[in-house]
DRENVEXBA-716441 format. One line per field, with one value per residue (C-alpha): residue in one letter; x, y, z. Coordinates in Angstrom, 2 decimals. Layout:
BEGIN
resn	A; ...
c1	X; ...
c2	Y; ...
c3	Z; ...
end
This chain:
BEGIN
resn	M; P; L; A; F; E; N; A; D; Q; F; D; W; R; V; R; K; I; A; V; V; G; P; G; I; V; G; M; P; M; A; A; L; L; A; H; A; R; I; R; E; G; S; A; E; P; A; R; V; V; V; V; Q; R; D; S; P; T; S; G; W; K; V; G; A; I; N; D; G; R; S; V; I; G; G; V; E; P; G; L; D; D; I; V; R; E; S; V; A; A; G; V; L; S; A; T; H; D; Y; M; D; V; A; D; A; D; L; V; L; V; S; V; Q; T; D; K; K; G; L; A; P; D; Y; G; P; L; F; E; A; L; E; L; L; A; R; A; L; A; R; K; P; D; G; N; V; P; V; I; V; F; E; S; T; L; A; P; S; S; M; T; T; V; I; R; E; H; F; A; R; H; G; L; V; E; G; R; D; I; L; L; G; N; S; P; N; R; V; M; P; G; R; L; V; E; R; V; A; A; S; D; K; L; V; A; G; L; H; P; L; T; P; K; L; I; S; R; V; Y; S; R; I; V; T; G; G; T; L; H; E; T; N; S; M; T; A; E; V; V; K; T; L; E; N; A; Y; R; D; V; R; I; A; F; S; A; E; V; A; R; R; C; D; A; L; D; V; D; F; F; A; L; R; D; A; V; N; E; R; L; S; Q; S; D; S; A; S; A; D; A; T; A; V; P; S; G; G; M; L; V; P; T; T; G; V; G; G; H; C; L; P; K; D; G; I; L; L; W; W; R; A; I; E; A; G; V; D; T; S; R; S; L; I; L; R; A; R; H; I; N; D; E; S; P; R; Y; L; I; R; L; A; E; R; Q; H; G; P; V; D; G; K; R; I; A; L; M; G; T; A; Y; R; F; D; S; E; D; T; R; N; S; P; T; L; Y; L; A; R; E; L; L; E; R; G; C; T; V; R; L; H; D; P; Y; V; K; A; H; D; Q; N; L; A; R; F; G; L; G; S; Y; F; S; N; E; A; G; P; V; L; A; D; A; D; L; V; F; F; C; A; G; H; A; V; Y; R; R; E; L; E; Q; L; L; S; A; M; K; Q; A; R; G; I; V; D; G; A; N; L; F; R; E; A; D; L; S; G; R; S; L; L; Y; A; G; I; G; R; G; R; Q; A; P; A; D; E; L; V; A; Q; T; E; Q; A; F; R; T; M; E; Q; D; A; A; R; E; V; A; A; L; A; A; F; L; N; E; R; F; A; G; D; R; F; N; R; V; E; F; E; E; V; R; R; L; A; G; T; C; P; T; G; C; A; I; A; A; L; R; V; P; G; E; T; A; D; A; G; G; Q; P; A; Q; A; V; A; S; G; P; G; H
c1	10.01; 8.14; 10.14; 12.56; 13.76; 16.32; 15.70; 12.90; 11.12; 11.52; 10.06; 7.95; 6.24; 3.98; 2.61; 1.36; 1.58; 1.70; 2.95; 1.98; 4.28; 2.49; -1.37; -1.78; -3.81; -1.61; -1.00; -4.59; -6.58; -3.77; -3.77; -7.63; -7.91; -5.22; -7.18; -10.51; -9.14; -8.07; -4.81; -3.87; -0.61; 0.88; -1.37; -5.09; -5.31; -5.48; -2.52; -2.83; -2.25; -0.61; -0.37; 2.82; 2.55; 4.97; 3.56; 3.98; 2.05; 0.37; -0.17; -0.16; -3.82; -4.21; -3.38; -6.26; -8.57; -7.83; -8.09; -11.55; -12.23; -12.12; -10.47; -8.05; -8.50; -10.86; -12.87; -15.28; -13.71; -16.45; -15.98; -12.97; -14.71; -16.86; -13.68; -11.57; -14.64; -15.27; -11.51; -10.93; -14.02; -12.96; -9.42; -7.42; -6.33; -4.72; -2.30; 0.61; 3.33; 5.88; 7.89; 9.04; 5.39; 6.27; 9.81; 8.30; 6.45; 6.66; 5.65; 6.41; 4.61; 6.48; 4.13; 5.90; 5.79; 8.73; 9.42; 12.05; 14.66; 15.82; 16.97; 17.24; 14.83; 14.04; 13.70; 14.05; 10.70; 11.37; 14.69; 13.17; 10.79; 13.49; 15.74; 13.08; 12.07; 15.66; 16.27; 13.11; 13.72; 17.40; 15.61; 13.63; 13.18; 15.95; 15.45; 12.77; 13.25; 10.93; 9.81; 9.81; 7.72; 7.89; 4.55; 6.36; 7.53; 11.41; 13.70; 15.40; 18.40; 17.25; 16.09; 19.62; 21.67; 20.38; 17.67; 19.78; 22.74; 20.57; 19.29; 22.73; 24.27; 21.96; 23.15; 20.19; 21.66; 19.16; 18.77; 19.88; 18.22; 15.71; 14.05; 13.45; 10.78; 8.77; 5.06; 4.68; 1.06; -1.31; -4.00; -5.98; -7.84; -11.56; -11.28; -8.73; -10.53; -11.60; -7.93; -6.40; -8.84; -9.28; -6.18; -3.14; -0.21; 3.56; 5.23; 9.13; 12.15; 15.90; 15.76; 13.63; 11.77; 10.58; 8.02; 6.44; 5.94; 4.42; 2.10; 0.98; -0.34; -1.46; -3.40; -6.04; -6.77; -6.20; -9.21; -9.95; -6.53; -3.36; -0.29; 2.78; 6.17; 9.36; 12.54; 12.97; 14.62; 11.95; 9.15; 11.00; 11.30; 7.60; 6.29; 8.14; 7.46; 3.77; 3.51; 6.43; 4.66; 1.32; 2.85; 4.15; 0.76; -0.83; 1.78; 1.24; -2.48; -1.97; -0.12; -2.71; -5.37; -3.67; -3.37; -6.93; -7.85; -5.98; -7.78; -11.23; -11.31; -12.99; -10.02; -12.30; -13.56; -10.11; -8.97; -11.66; -11.02; -7.36; -7.91; -10.22; -7.48; -4.98; -7.49; -7.24; -10.60; -12.26; -15.26; -13.29; -14.02; -17.58; -17.33; -15.36; -15.16; -13.87; -10.24; -8.52; -6.95; -6.74; -3.56; -4.53; -5.47; -7.48; -5.50; -6.98; -5.67; -2.44; -0.81; -0.79; -0.68; 2.19; 3.37; 3.47; 5.30; 8.20; 8.34; 9.83; 12.78; 13.12; 13.14; 16.15; 17.76; 20.90; 21.40; 21.39; 23.69; 26.13; 26.09; 23.86; 22.76; 19.19; 18.35; 16.37; 14.41; 10.60; 9.99; 11.91; 10.47; 6.98; 7.58; 7.98; 5.10; 2.58; 4.07; 2.82; -0.63; -2.07; -0.63; -2.36; -5.67; -5.11; -4.11; -7.39; -9.50; -7.93; -8.65; -12.29; -12.28; -9.12; -6.36; -7.32; -5.01; -6.87; -10.06; -11.83; -11.31; -13.12; -11.23; -13.37; -11.62; -8.61; -7.84; -5.67; -8.30; -11.92; -13.89; -10.55; -9.09; -5.66; -3.93; -0.45; 1.22; -2.28; -2.20; -4.96; -2.51; -0.04; -2.79; -3.80; -0.27; 0.10; -3.29; -2.21; 0.82; -1.18; -3.11; -6.30; -8.37; -8.48; -10.81; -10.54; -13.21; -13.24; -16.04; -13.47; -10.13; -9.62; -9.47; -6.03; -4.85; -0.75; -0.41; -2.94; -0.69; 2.75; 1.48; 0.14; -3.21; -5.23; -6.95; -8.26; -9.85; -13.48; -15.59; -18.69; -19.40; -21.53; -19.16; -16.50; -18.70; -21.03; -18.63; -16.41; -15.86; -14.71; -15.01; -12.61; -13.45; -9.99; -11.23; -14.04; -15.76; -18.97; -20.79; -20.05; -21.90; -24.78; -25.35; -24.53; -27.93; -27.20; -23.45; -24.95; -27.52; -24.62; -22.59; -24.10; -21.73; -19.70; -19.08; -17.89; -16.84; -13.23; -13.64; -10.32; -11.65; -13.95; -16.84; -19.30; -20.31; -21.34; -24.99; -24.91; -25.09; -27.84; -30.03; -27.23; -25.50; -22.23; -19.55; -18.00; -14.33; -12.90; -9.77; -10.32; -13.73; -13.41; -16.50; -15.29; -14.97; -11.48; -10.75; -9.62; -6.14; -5.76; -6.81; -4.23; -1.47; -2.19; -2.15; 1.18; 2.46; 1.39; 3.10; 6.18; 6.06; 5.34; 8.35; 10.62; 9.52; 10.15; 13.58; 14.25; 12.92; 15.09; 18.24; 17.38; 16.89; 20.25; 22.03; 20.72; 21.51; 25.04; 25.43; 23.19; 22.00; 24.18; 22.76; 20.56; 17.68; 17.78; 18.01; 15.61; 14.43; 12.54; 10.02; 9.12; 8.90; 6.23; 4.20; 4.24; 3.44; 0.66; -1.19; -1.43; -5.11; -5.14; -3.22; 0.42; 0.66; 4.51; 5.25; 7.44; 10.71; 10.60; 13.60; 14.12; 16.60; 16.94; 17.94; 19.11; 21.04; 19.05; 17.97; 15.97; 14.92; 14.18; 10.87; 9.17; 5.92; 5.37; 7.19; 5.25; 2.22; 0.65; 0.89; 4.22
c2	-23.32; -20.87; -22.20; -25.01; -26.28; -28.63; -27.87; -26.80; -30.15; -30.64; -27.87; -27.03; -23.68; -21.89; -18.60; -16.40; -12.94; -11.49; -7.85; -5.62; -2.57; 0.22; 0.29; 1.77; 0.36; -2.96; -3.35; -2.39; -4.98; -7.66; -7.21; -7.06; -10.24; -12.19; -11.11; -12.08; -15.58; -16.33; -17.98; -21.00; -22.22; -24.67; -23.28; -23.84; -20.07; -17.71; -15.32; -11.76; -9.27; -6.12; -3.05; -0.66; 2.75; 5.45; 8.31; 10.90; 14.40; 12.70; 9.16; 8.79; 9.05; 5.68; 3.83; 5.50; 4.81; 1.22; 0.53; 2.21; -0.32; 1.87; 1.26; 3.98; 3.66; 6.05; 5.78; 2.73; -0.49; -3.04; -5.15; -3.51; -1.49; -4.53; -6.71; -4.21; -3.39; -7.16; -8.24; -5.21; -6.22; -9.90; -8.77; -10.24; -6.99; -3.75; -1.17; 0.62; 3.18; 1.11; -1.53; -3.14; -4.44; -6.88; -7.83; -11.25; -11.51; -14.96; -13.35; -9.88; -8.18; -5.03; -2.90; 0.44; 2.49; 2.71; 5.08; 6.26; 9.12; 9.77; 6.53; 4.68; 3.38; 5.68; 3.44; 6.33; 5.60; 2.00; 1.85; 4.38; 1.56; -1.18; 0.47; 0.43; -3.06; -4.55; -2.79; -4.43; -7.91; -7.92; -8.33; -11.23; -14.25; -16.68; -19.19; -17.19; -17.22; -14.59; -14.89; -11.27; -10.73; -7.72; -6.87; -3.57; -3.27; -3.78; -3.22; -6.78; -7.76; -5.60; -8.63; -10.35; -7.14; -4.05; -5.64; -8.76; -6.34; -4.12; -6.92; -8.51; -5.16; -5.76; -9.24; -10.84; -13.12; -14.58; -18.23; -18.40; -15.46; -14.33; -15.70; -12.94; -13.41; -11.15; -11.40; -8.10; -6.96; -6.98; -4.76; -2.23; 0.75; 0.20; -3.47; -4.23; -7.08; -8.58; -8.55; -10.02; -12.93; -13.66; -12.86; -15.03; -14.25; -14.57; -15.98; -15.88; -16.13; -16.18; -19.53; -22.52; -22.96; -19.34; -19.51; -22.59; -21.14; -17.73; -19.98; -21.86; -18.56; -16.67; -19.90; -18.86; -15.52; -16.10; -18.33; -17.68; -17.29; -19.43; -18.96; -19.30; -20.04; -18.65; -17.03; -13.46; -11.87; -13.37; -11.98; -8.61; -8.74; -10.09; -7.43; -4.45; -5.99; -6.09; -2.36; -1.61; -3.67; -1.95; 1.34; 0.23; -0.86; 2.44; 4.41; 2.44; 3.04; 6.60; 7.10; 5.07; 7.22; 10.42; 9.23; 8.37; 11.91; 13.35; 11.18; 11.34; 7.58; 5.81; 4.63; 2.30; 0.43; 0.04; -1.00; -3.59; -4.87; -5.37; -6.87; -9.60; -10.32; -10.83; -12.92; -10.22; -8.60; -6.96; -4.72; -1.52; 0.56; 0.63; 1.02; 3.63; 1.67; -1.69; -2.32; -2.65; -6.09; -6.52; -5.98; -2.37; -0.44; 2.70; 6.04; 8.67; 11.83; 10.26; 7.35; 7.96; 5.98; 4.78; 1.87; 2.42; 5.69; 4.23; 0.48; 0.31; 2.44; 0.00; -2.89; -1.16; 0.11; -2.20; -2.11; 1.87; 1.74; -0.48; 1.77; -0.36; 1.65; 2.54; 4.70; 1.62; 0.72; 0.73; 0.57; 3.75; 5.62; 4.74; 6.77; 10.00; 9.31; 8.96; 11.81; 13.97; 12.93; 15.73; 18.17; 16.24; 16.61; 20.45; 20.26; 18.12; 20.78; 23.55; 21.91; 22.47; 25.81; 27.49; 28.58; 27.81; 30.65; 32.68; 30.47; 29.09; 25.39; 22.91; 19.48; 16.66; 13.91; 14.53; 11.00; 9.09; 6.38; 5.91; 5.57; 6.19; 8.82; 8.11; 11.20; 9.74; 10.87; 11.84; 13.36; 15.59; 17.29; 17.86; 19.04; 21.60; 22.91; 23.28; 25.01; 27.60; 28.11; 29.04; 31.73; 29.86; 29.89; 26.29; 24.50; 20.80; 18.56; 14.81; 13.37; 11.09; 12.86; 14.77; 18.51; 17.99; 15.51; 15.61; 15.52; 18.59; 20.28; 19.38; 20.64; 23.84; 23.03; 22.68; 26.14; 25.34; 22.18; 21.37; 18.28; 20.30; 19.88; 23.10; 25.77; 24.18; 23.93; 27.05; 29.70; 27.09; 27.85; 24.34; 21.20; 18.28; 15.07; 13.49; 10.44; 7.91; 8.12; 6.11; 9.05; 11.30; 8.95; 8.63; 12.15; 13.72; 15.43; 17.36; 18.12; 19.29; 21.60; 22.87; 24.24; 27.68; 29.17; 26.21; 25.81; 22.35; 19.12; 17.50; 13.66; 12.42; 9.47; 7.54; 8.48; 9.80; 9.72; 12.89; 11.72; 12.03; 15.73; 15.57; 18.60; 20.63; 23.58; 21.96; 20.82; 17.51; 16.25; 13.00; 11.09; 8.62; 9.76; 10.17; 9.67; 7.43; 3.30; 2.12; 0.78; -2.82; -1.84; 0.33; -2.51; -4.79; -2.15; -1.71; -5.43; -5.84; -2.70; -4.10; -7.57; -5.82; -4.03; -7.06; -8.77; -6.05; -5.82; -9.57; -9.37; -6.46; -8.33; -11.46; -9.37; -7.83; -11.40; -12.41; -9.27; -9.71; -13.61; -12.66; -10.16; -11.26; -14.94; -16.69; -20.02; -22.15; -21.49; -17.83; -17.50; -15.61; -17.83; -15.88; -18.58; -18.53; -14.75; -15.13; -17.76; -15.91; -12.37; -14.01; -14.73; -10.99; -10.30; -7.11; -8.84; -9.04; -11.67; -11.39; -12.66; -15.84; -14.93; -16.11; -17.87; -20.22; -18.77; -15.57; -12.36; -9.04; -6.11; -4.87; -1.93; -4.33; -3.24; 0.50; 1.58; 2.41; 0.70; 2.75; 5.97; 6.21; 4.27; 2.19; 3.63; 5.09
c3	28.55; 25.92; 22.94; 22.65; 19.27; 17.89; 14.25; 11.96; 12.58; 16.27; 18.52; 21.56; 21.86; 24.37; 23.38; 26.62; 25.49; 22.06; 21.40; 18.74; 17.93; 16.29; 16.13; 12.70; 9.65; 9.98; 13.58; 14.82; 12.89; 13.47; 17.30; 17.22; 15.27; 17.16; 20.49; 19.01; 17.91; 21.45; 20.51; 22.42; 21.65; 23.90; 26.76; 27.83; 28.31; 25.51; 24.74; 25.99; 23.20; 24.18; 21.63; 22.10; 21.16; 22.18; 23.89; 20.93; 20.57; 17.46; 18.30; 22.16; 22.40; 20.72; 23.91; 26.00; 22.88; 22.75; 26.29; 26.15; 23.75; 20.56; 17.38; 16.31; 12.50; 10.97; 7.78; 6.97; 8.51; 8.64; 11.81; 13.36; 15.94; 17.05; 17.37; 19.36; 21.68; 22.47; 22.77; 25.41; 27.44; 27.55; 28.94; 26.20; 24.39; 25.91; 25.11; 26.73; 26.19; 28.07; 26.22; 29.37; 29.58; 26.59; 27.65; 28.36; 25.00; 23.16; 19.63; 18.63; 15.66; 14.21; 12.08; 12.24; 9.04; 6.86; 4.06; 1.49; 1.84; -1.78; -3.40; -0.03; 2.81; 5.68; 8.69; 11.35; 12.90; 12.78; 14.45; 17.21; 18.08; 17.63; 19.86; 22.73; 21.66; 21.84; 25.10; 26.49; 25.22; 26.63; 29.79; 28.58; 30.98; 31.09; 28.16; 26.48; 22.48; 21.13; 17.53; 16.11; 13.03; 10.80; 9.10; 8.02; 4.42; 4.07; 1.35; 0.16; 2.23; 5.23; 7.42; 6.90; 7.47; 9.22; 11.30; 12.36; 13.10; 15.07; 17.69; 17.80; 19.00; 22.11; 22.55; 20.83; 18.36; 15.79; 15.95; 19.63; 21.56; 18.91; 15.80; 13.20; 10.67; 8.36; 7.02; 4.99; 5.05; 2.24; 4.05; 2.30; 3.91; 4.04; 4.14; 6.67; 8.56; 5.57; 3.77; 6.92; 7.11; 3.44; 1.73; 1.04; 3.40; 3.21; 6.30; 6.21; 8.27; 8.44; 9.91; 8.41; 11.82; 11.84; 8.71; 10.47; 13.99; 12.42; 10.42; 13.46; 14.95; 11.68; 10.78; 13.42; 11.87; 8.11; 7.74; 4.19; 2.50; 2.31; 4.20; 2.00; 3.59; 2.41; 3.37; 4.54; 1.30; -0.92; 1.05; 0.86; -2.85; -3.44; -1.22; -2.66; -6.35; -5.82; -5.29; -7.66; -10.46; -9.78; -9.98; -13.44; -14.69; -13.36; -15.13; -18.33; -18.19; -17.47; -20.50; -22.48; -21.07; -21.69; -25.35; -25.33; -24.23; -26.97; -29.64; -27.77; -27.47; -24.61; -22.37; -20.37; -23.34; -24.29; -21.09; -20.79; -24.26; -23.64; -20.12; -21.88; -24.23; -21.48; -19.40; -16.48; -16.46; -13.56; -12.67; -11.74; -15.25; -14.02; -10.26; -8.54; -5.35; -6.87; -6.53; -9.96; -10.38; -14.27; -16.19; -17.18; -14.08; -13.74; -13.56; -11.24; -9.77; -8.95; -6.90; -3.22; -0.01; 1.95; -0.24; -4.10; -4.01; -2.18; -2.92; -6.34; -4.68; -1.99; -4.43; -6.25; -3.11; -3.23; -6.61; -6.74; -3.56; -5.83; -8.76; -10.95; -13.90; -13.46; -16.91; -18.36; -15.36; -15.72; -12.20; -11.63; -14.80; -13.59; -10.60; -12.61; -15.03; -11.88; -10.02; -13.18; -12.76; -10.69; -13.12; -15.82; -14.14; -14.36; -18.08; -18.58; -16.97; -19.08; -22.18; -21.41; -19.33; -20.29; -17.81; -14.09; -12.77; -10.18; -10.16; -7.26; -6.97; -4.83; -4.24; -3.08; -1.58; 0.38; 1.21; -1.25; -1.81; -1.60; 1.89; 3.91; 6.11; 4.93; 3.53; 2.99; -0.21; -1.31; -4.82; -3.77; -1.40; -4.42; -6.59; -3.95; -3.73; -7.42; -7.68; -4.96; -6.64; -9.82; -7.63; -7.43; -4.20; -3.09; -0.68; 0.25; 1.55; 3.01; 4.92; 6.65; 7.12; 10.22; 10.57; 12.46; 9.91; 10.33; 6.36; 5.94; 8.46; 6.84; 3.57; 5.29; 4.09; 7.40; 7.06; 3.37; 4.53; 5.74; 6.47; 5.29; 1.58; 1.46; 2.21; 0.10; -2.92; -2.58; -4.37; -6.57; -10.28; -10.96; -8.91; -8.92; -7.56; -6.38; -4.43; -5.19; -1.91; -2.25; -0.48; -3.23; -5.81; -3.35; -2.54; -6.10; -6.28; -3.00; -3.94; -7.24; -5.76; -3.40; -6.63; -6.82; -9.53; -10.78; -14.65; -14.64; -13.00; -13.30; -12.47; -11.33; -9.72; -12.18; -10.23; -12.68; -16.40; -18.53; -18.38; -14.53; -15.08; -17.91; -17.45; -15.52; -17.08; -16.01; -18.32; -17.47; -17.98; -16.88; -17.30; -20.17; -21.07; -24.74; -26.79; -29.73; -29.21; -29.53; -32.95; -33.27; -34.38; -31.10; -29.15; -30.76; -30.43; -26.72; -25.98; -27.68; -25.65; -22.52; -23.39; -24.13; -20.58; -18.84; -20.23; -19.77; -16.02; -15.60; -16.86; -14.60; -11.61; -12.52; -12.70; -9.50; -7.71; -9.32; -7.90; -4.38; -4.11; -5.34; -2.42; 0.40; 0.07; 2.65; 2.15; 0.02; 2.10; 1.79; -1.91; -4.06; -6.85; -9.82; -10.38; -6.85; -6.74; -9.67; -7.96; -4.57; -6.35; -8.18; -4.61; -4.39; -3.71; -6.33; -8.94; -9.69; -12.74; -13.20; -16.96; -17.42; -19.24; -22.72; -22.63; -19.72; -17.36; -19.48; -17.35; -18.41; -16.79; -13.72; -15.86; -18.25; -21.52; -22.74; -21.11; -24.42; -23.31; -20.37; -21.55; -24.86; -24.68; -27.82; -31.34; -30.95
end
């Protein structure tokens, strides 16, 4: 029998087939690494890994690509192509359109994208996949108890409510016919293999046995990090919090940078001084391709990607649904501040060059982050649309984004895009650098030579310094690139503002945890404890140091305290 168990400490498990639903930036590296690791659990033969991808117009091609030994992830992804090629050649990795091919799977990873719709989660694509998966598993071999692990980001309480209920409607009862778990991903485009292998990872479940089973398999691929076992709702809270709190810190930093720009103060010198006082220093001020992990982060063209724009709303979903007052939420206020960032970059350009209306603008970097092809929620797309509405002639460039990218098409920007930098730059009046691709830094001289009539560069990616344009008749403007060193008083004010912000954020999280426990924690195992949330969030590879509450056990209304630290910045 593939899985037999009496309790969380007495079980026997054999893993012969692993299914991975959705070969995106999470599913593809997970499938490849599991295949490459030759998972032997209760069997002398390695488990076969089967990727499932629906036959859609935009993604159906992935099945053929994988079966040909090719990764379906573009951009710069060290190691991934080789691992996929080797695993397919060895016969341990394959792909299919047919969910019935995984009806006998012992372990199923679900890595289908989730989103938000208004102030609630949008699980449309996820449940389309789960409907097909449940129909297949309803025909599983007698006695088989598959472990289903959600790598997707879920709003807190989803596992114990909508996910559990979905499978139950198909006769698959949690703890009897299936075991439901979640291990929300912490991957990052450009570092997919590295982040899976080297980062700490949460492994969780609704039943105490489930995290133990997931750990037995995942320990073979998470070789440089630690697996942290917990319950499903705690993992849901930690995952959404990691991104929500990052969003808050970006918003705080953006407000400070805008204040610095108004005062002609060097934001990056201020940031480094404050982070040193917080004991949260990093190298991101000097390196556009370093992932910021300090207390204060690096504001850029805006906040994009799939996670940060939605996860604060997912964290708050059940409280919003219940009518809890949101007016004092730092997490929700941060969304408004960061959504304003593309417009701020235009205002920064206009301080130096006057109104941009009607000008020819080149936008360099269409992906939301450096060295990636990922355009989901890319601030460059919003910036382009804003400039077009101002009557500008806009051209977009990216060395990695595909010309048929679905987000370019959704924004109606496909005809404005090119993978060739020369034609984009040739007649531009202003050149905005929106994503920090390393190639832009390496090939700066060629790019400058291609700018035949540009009057200035607007740096929204922390790529350059004014000195890089020495000898050129180009004006430089960059976020936070003031000329004056920050005064000691400003450093102290900013540090105090940050500490106020982090304390308010901690109160908000503690209150949300208390709310979730009251409504959704069915037993002691499934409770969310604030201190455990703090501990697990602290294992995030990009930094998520949640402050301890000043008074032990202290909480607040879910709205926390007024968002003055974020909304106003220091010195107000």
